[in-house]
C-alpha positions in Angstrom: -12.7 49.2 27.2 -13.3 46.3 29.7 -16.6 46.1 31.2 -18.0 44.7 34.4 -19.4 41.2 35.0 -20.4 39.0 38.0 -20.0 35.5 38.4 -22.4 34.2 41.0 -22.7 31.1 43.1 -19.0 29.8 43.3 -16.8 28.6 45.9 -13.3 30.2 46.2 -10.5 28.1 47.4 -8.2 30.1 49.7 -4.7 29.6 48.1 -3.0 31.8 51.0 -3.3 29.1 53.6 -2.1 25.4 53.5 -5.5 23.8 54.0 -7.2 25.6 50.9 -10.4 26.1 52.7 -13.5 26.6 50.5 -15.6 29.7 50.9 -19.4 29.4 51.1 -21.2 30.2 48.0 -20.0 33.8 46.9 -20.4 36.2 44.1 -17.3 37.5 42.2 -17.7 41.0 40.6 -15.1 42.1 38.0 -14.7 45.7 36.8 -12.0 46.8 34.3 -10.2 43.5 34.4 -9.8 43.4 38.2 -11.8 42.0 40.9 -14.1 44.5 42.4 -15.7 42.6 45.3 -16.5 39.1 46.5 -19.7 39.0 48.6 -22.0 36.3 49.8 -24.2 34.9 47.0 -27.2 36.8 46.3 -28.4 34.4 43.7 -29.3 35.1 40.0 -29.3 38.9 39.0 -29.8 40.2 35.5 -26.7 40.0 33.2 -24.9 37.8 35.9 -23.2 34.6 35.0 -24.3 31.3 36.9 -21.2 29.7 38.5 -23.4 26.6 39.4 -21.6 26.1 42.6 -18.3 25.3 41.0 -14.9 25.6 42.7 -12.7 28.5 41.7 -8.9 29.0 41.8 -6.6 31.6 40.6 -5.1 31.0 36.9 -2.5 28.4 37.0 1.2 29.8 36.6 3.8 28.2 34.3 6.9 29.7 36.0 9.2 28.3 33.1 8.1 28.1 29.5 9.4 28.9 26.1 6.2 29.3 23.8 8.4 29.6 20.7 10.0 26.0 21.0 7.2 23.7 22.0 7.8 21.5 19.0 11.0 20.3 20.7 8.7 17.8 22.7 8.2 15.9 19.5 11.3 15.8 17.3 10.4 15.0 13.7 11.8 11.6 12.2 15.5 11.9 11.9 16.0 14.9 14.1 17.2 15.2 17.5 17.0 17.9 20.1 19.9 19.8 18.8 18.6 19.5 15.0 15.2 20.5 16.0 16.4 23.6 17.7 18.1 24.3 14.6 15.1 24.1 12.4 12.9 26.2 14.9 15.4 29.0 15.1 15.5 29.3 11.1 11.7 30.5 11.4 11.2 34.1 10.7 9.6 36.5 13.0 6.1 36.4 11.5 5.8 32.6 11.8 7.5 32.5 15.1 5.0 34.8 16.5 2.1 32.9 15.0 3.5 29.7 16.6 3.9 31.4 20.0 0.5 32.7 19.9 -1.1 29.3 19.1 0.8 27.8 21.9 -0.3 30.4 24.3 -3.8 29.5 23.5 -3.0 25.9 24.1 -1.6 26.6 27.5 -4.7 28.7 28.1 -7.0 25.9 27.5 -5.5 23.9 30.4 -6.3 26.8 32.8 -2.6 28.2 32.5 -3.4 32.0 32.7 0.0 33.1 33.7 3.3 32.2 31.6 6.8 33.2 32.5 8.4 32.9 29.0 12.2 32.7 29.7 13.6 33.2 26.2 12.3 33.3 22.7 13.8 33.7 19.3 14.0 37.4 18.1 13.0 38.3 21.7 9.4 38.0 20.6 8.0 37.0 23.9 8.0 40.8 24.9 5.9 41.3 21.7 3.5 38.8 22.5 3.2 40.0 26.2 2.4 43.5 24.7 -0.4 42.0 22.4 -2.2 40.2 25.2 -1.5 43.1 27.7 -3.4 45.7 25.3 -6.1 43.1 24.7 -5.3 43.2 20.8 -6.1 39.5 21.2 -7.3 37.5 24.3 -4.8 35.5 25.9 -3.0 34.7 29.3 -0.6 37.3 31.0 2.8 36.6 29.6 5.8 37.8 31.8 8.6 37.8 29.3 12.3 37.7 29.8 13.0 39.0 26.4 16.4 37.3 25.2 18.3 35.3 27.8 21.9 36.7 28.6 24.4 34.3 27.6 28.1 34.3 27.1 29.5 34.4 23.4 28.8 31.0 22.0 27.2 29.7 25.2 24.1 27.6 25.7 21.1 29.0 23.5 23.4 31.6 22.1 21.3 31.2 18.9 18.4 33.3 20.2 20.2 34.7 23.3 22.0 38.2 23.9 25.5 37.3 24.0 27.4 39.4 26.3 31.0 39.1 27.9 32.5 41.3 30.7 30.8 43.2 33.3 30.2 46.1 31.3 28.7 44.5 28.4 26.5 42.3 30.7 25.0 45.4 32.3 24.3 46.8 28.9 22.4 43.5 28.0 20.2 43.9 31.0 19.2 47.4 30.1 18.6 46.2 26.5 16.0 43.7 27.7 14.4 46.1 30.0 14.0 48.7 27.1 12.5 45.8 24.9 9.9 45.3 27.6 11.2 42.4 29.8 9.9 41.9 33.2 12.4 39.4 34.3 16.1 38.8 33.4 17.3 35.4 32.5 20.8 34.5 32.9 22.4 31.3 31.2 24.8 30.4 34.1 25.6 27.1 32.8 25.6 24.8 29.8 22.6 22.7 28.7 21.4 19.9 26.9 20.3 20.9 23.5 24.0 21.2 22.4 24.9 17.7 23.8 27.5 16.2 23.4 29.6 19.3 22.1 28.2 21.3 25.0 29.0 20.4 28.8 25.8 21.1 31.0 28.1 21.0 34.0 30.3 24.0 32.9 29.8 27.4 34.4 29.5 29.9 31.6 29.8 33.3 33.5 32.4 34.6 36.0 31.6 36.0 39.3 31.9 39.4 38.4 29.7 39.0 35.3 27.1 37.4 37.2 27.3 40.1 40.0 27.0 42.8 37.2 23.8 41.4 35.8 22.0 40.7 39.1 23.2 44.2 40.4 21.9 46.0 37.2 18.6 44.1 37.2 18.1 45.0 40.8 18.7 48.6 40.2 16.0 48.5 37.5 13.3 46.8 39.7 13.6 43.4 37.7 13.9 39.9 39.1 16.3 37.4 38.0 16.4 33.8 37.2 19.4 31.5 36.5 19.6 28.4 34.1 22.0 26.3 36.1 22.4 22.6 36.1 25.6 21.6 38.1 26.2 22.0 41.8 29.0 24.7 41.1 26.8 26.7 38.7 23.8 26.7 41.1 25.9 27.8 44.0 27.4 30.6 41.8 24.1 31.8 40.8 22.7 31.8 44.2 25.8 33.6 45.6 25.1 36.3 42.9 21.7 36.8 44.2 19.3 35.5 41.7 15.8 35.2 42.8 15.1 31.8 41.4 16.8 28.9 40.2 15.7 27.2 37.0 16.4 23.3 36.6 18.7 23.0 39.5 19.8 19.4 38.7 22.5 19.0 41.3 21.8 20.8 44.7 24.0 20.4 47.6 22.6 20.6 51.2 24.8 23.7 51.6 23.3 25.5 48.7 19.8 24.5 49.7 20.6 26.1 53.0 21.8 29.3 51.1 18.7 29.4 49.0 16.5 29.2 52.1 18.5 31.9 53.8 18.2 34.2 50.6 14.5 33.4 49.9 15.7 31.9 46.3 12.9 29.9 44.6 13.5 26.8 42.5 11.7 25.9 39.4 13.0 22.3 38.5 11.3 21.5 35.2 11.4 17.9 36.0 9.3 16.7 33.2 11.3 18.6 30.7 14.4 16.5 32.0 12.5 13.2 32.0 11.4 13.8 28.4 14.6 14.8 27.1 16.0 11.4 28.5 12.8 9.3 27.2 12.9 6.9 24.6 10.5 9.1 22.6 13.4 11.7 22.2 16.2 9.2 21.7 15.0 6.9 19.0 18.2 6.4 16.9 20.3 3.5 18.0 23.3 5.8 18.8 21.0 7.6 21.1 20.8 4.9 23.7 24.0 5.8 25.6 22.9 9.4 25.6 19.5 8.4 27.1 21.3 6.3 29.9 23.7 9.2 30.6 20.9 11.8 31.0 19.0 9.4 33.2 21.6 8.4 35.4 23.3 12.0 35.6 20.4 14.3 35.5 16.9 12.7 36.1 17.8 10.7 38.9 20.0 13.2 40.8 17.4 15.7 40.3 14.6 13.9 41.8 16.9 13.7 45.1 17.5 17.5 44.8 14.0 18.3 44.6 13.0 16.0 47.5 15.7 17.8 49.7 14.4 21.2 48.6 10.9 20.1 49.5 11.9 19.0 52.9 13.8 22.2 53.5 10.8 24.4 52.6 12.0 26.0 49.6 9.5 27.7 47.3 8.8 25.6 44.3 7.3 26.5 40.9 6.0 24.5 38.3 7.5 25.0 34.9 7.3 23.0 31.8 10.2 24.4 29.8 10.0 23.5 26.1 9.2 19.6 26.2 7.3 18.9 29.4 3.6 19.2 30.0 2.0 20.8 33.0 0.3 17.8 34.2 3.6 15.7 33.8 5.2 18.2 35.9 2.6 18.3 38.5 2.8 14.4 38.8 6.7 14.4 38.9 6.7 16.9 41.7 4.0 14.9 43.6 6.2 11.9 43.1 9.1 14.0 44.7 7.0 14.6 47.8 4.6 17.7 47.4 1.2 17.1 48.6 -2.1 17.8 46.4 -2.5 21.0 48.6 1.1 21.9 48.2 0.9 21.4 44.5 -2.2 23.6 44.1 -0.4 26.3 45.8 2.7 26.2 43.9 0.5 26.3 40.8 -1.2 29.5 41.9 -0.2 31.5 44.8 3.6 30.6 45.1 4.1 30.4 41.4 2.6 34.1 41.1 5.1 35.1 43.8 7.9 33.6 41.9 6.8 35.3 38.8 6.3 38.7 40.5 2.7 39.2 39.6 -0.5 40.0 41.5 -2.5 37.1 39.5 -2.1 34.4 42.1 -5.0 35.5 44.4 -8.7 36.0 44.2 -9.3 39.1 46.3 -10.5 42.7 45.7 -7.9 44.6 43.6 -6.4 41.4 42.1 -6.3 40.7 38.3 -9.3 38.9 37.2 -7.7 35.7 36.2 -9.3 32.5 37.5 -10.6 29.1 36.6 -13.9 27.2 37.4 -13.9 23.5 38.2 -16.7 21.1 38.1 -14.9 18.8 40.7 -12.9 19.8 43.8 -9.1 19.9 42.8 -8.2 19.0 46.2 -9.7 15.6 45.8 -7.8 15.0 42.5 -4.7 17.3 41.5 -5.1 16.0 37.8 -8.3 18.2 37.7 -6.0 21.3 37.7 -5.4 21.1 34.1 -9.1 20.4 33.3 -11.2 23.5 34.1 -14.6 24.0 32.6 -14.2 27.8 32.1 -11.8 30.5 32.7 -12.4 34.1 33.6 -9.7 36.2 31.6 -9.8 40.0 32.4 -13.5 40.6 31.7 -14.9 37.5 30.1 -15.8 33.9 30.8 -14.4 31.4 28.3 -15.5 28.0 28.2 -13.0 25.2 27.6 -14.4 24.7 24.2 -14.2 28.2 23.4 -10.5 28.5 24.2 -9.8 25.1 22.5 -11.4 26.4 19.3 -8.9 29.2 19.0 -6.2 26.6 18.3 -8.0 24.8 15.6 
């Protein structure tokens, strides 16, 4: 049973408006895991928590993550992305769940209190979401996709739900919902972890199959997101009516216009792309050509795509995928043209909208998930990942308390 608590003397930044105006000192009262009231600060009261005038923002949202495979960021000696994926996929369910729990707490230590996990081995992201939702263990809100829906032998088929044909694709959607999924992930194109055998530009589903998946998800009240790299794959995904495009390396102006018209959001995972193309992940002499190819065909074109999407006004979410970090993604999007205030909104309010959760606002009736900052994040966007404390459901955790969970 969750109790009641008040954090007094804090300044709440209004993420619903572009200027992010700060409130005068207020007291935030929480009951049963939800914000009960926000009132002018009455000063110290018995049992209240002193906010010390700190700035408050909703918990950060990682709109594209894979908690089971964060080790892909740092391949062990002698292994590349492909062989690391194979090693990770050999882990049993118990070890996989333990790794995911540790990684979730590491995200939480950065103020990331909402994680959209878009695919996990054994479909364990739905189990982790349940563990946190039932408060068996303290943790962030996990919005799980279960297993991604993928064509037979397609990208991430090692942990995805293989499905071919419209009927089987509909069944795959129903299976993910039954398992507890709150979003459906569709692998519309190839990817990078199978390179060079796998072509990341190829569309891996037919028009009929994509329509079946999005239609079934819509009937069941579930949003959809599409892993799509090349221009043709992104277009196919948008035409099928997905709610968000993931990666979207090559966006044509026409597709950007379609995304704006349809209200399709965009989670580019730029830091993930840059990491995969970096020297750190391409150490072997034979990998130099691959690094150059990834840089020229993926990293550089995607920067241009993101810049044009920003100019058009598309909703952009912050997602790390497996190999990026949240700070790296913030800085990559900043370099592409998002201002500090736009980044803060993408990390909170807009990210929550993309993830279809009410955790992106600090207002009565909303989930009690917020961060406290010693410095004003509007002055330094890197402060976003350095909160001094986080309020999660019914308890205030210091940064050190959260970090201790992972040690």
